[in-house]
Each structure stands twice: as structure tokens, then as C-alpha cells.
N, C-alpha and C positions, 0 to 999 in steps of 0.2 A: 441245454446241450445239442448240439448239429445228429439228427441222426445221420447214420452209415449206411451203407450196401446190408451188412449184418441185421440192423433194426429193421429197413425193408426190405427185405427176402423173410424173412419171418411174418411180417405183418399181413392179415389177412380183415376178413369180417367180422362185424358181432353178431350176426343174425346168427339163430341158432341150428341145425341142420342147414345150413347152408348149403348148394349145389354149385356156386360161381365158381367161375375159373378163375382162381389166384394167382397165374401165374405173369399175371400185369398187375398193377396196384394204380390204383387213379386215388387221387388226394380230393376230396371235397371239404368244402369249410360246411363245418357240424349249424353253424346260425342259418347260412342260407345253402341247403342243397342246389340249388338250382340259380344260383348268385354269379358263379363263376369265380373263378381268384387269380389274383396277382401273385406277381412273381420278380422278384429282384433277387439278380446276381453281385454279390458284393467284390468287388475284386480282392480287397484289403486282407478279407477272411477266407474267400475261396467258399462262401456258403449261398447257396438259395433260401430264400426267404420267404414263403408263401403264406400270404394272406387271404382272406375274404374279399374279394372286387367291392361288394356295397358296402358292407359295415365294415373293412382293415381290420374284421378283427385276425389274432394271430392262427394257423393252423400250422403249421412245421417248419423244421429248418431242415436243412442239407446240407452237408457236409461235401462238397465236390469234390472226387478224386483226384490228382495229381495225372499228367501221363509222364509215362517210362520214357527218358531220353530219347531211344530207339526211334520208338513212335513220334514222338514230336518232329524229328528230322526227319522224316518225311510226310511231313504236313506243309 
């Protein structure tokens, strides 16, 4: 299931007594923390798929929100 803004807004880190700013969420691959990620957008599903750039292990899938018609017309 693709993550939505609801799940992403609730996400934080797993560190006990964490003092990090959680107003921004960084997604990393758990397998290679400094290996980077690759992001693929699939137009047919409207989803971003994020995977490890080193071993291609799945990290997350995120549902991209649709743009309201009024906003779309101004672009």
C-alpha cells in the first residue's frame, strides 16, 4: 500500500529521546544508509517508488496527490 500524507506526517525516527526536528522527513534505505536512493514515478499509478540506489531494496511507495483543477489551470 502506498503511503499518503497522513502516514508521512505521523512519521518520525526510532531513536529514544530523539531531539531531531521532525518537521522534515528524510527517507533512507535501512540497508545502506549512505548509499542514496533512487526514485521512480509511475504515471499509470501516480506513485513514487523509492529504493536503495546500491542494492535496489524497496524503501517505500508514496501516493502522489492530485492537483485541484483550479490550480492545474494556472500551471
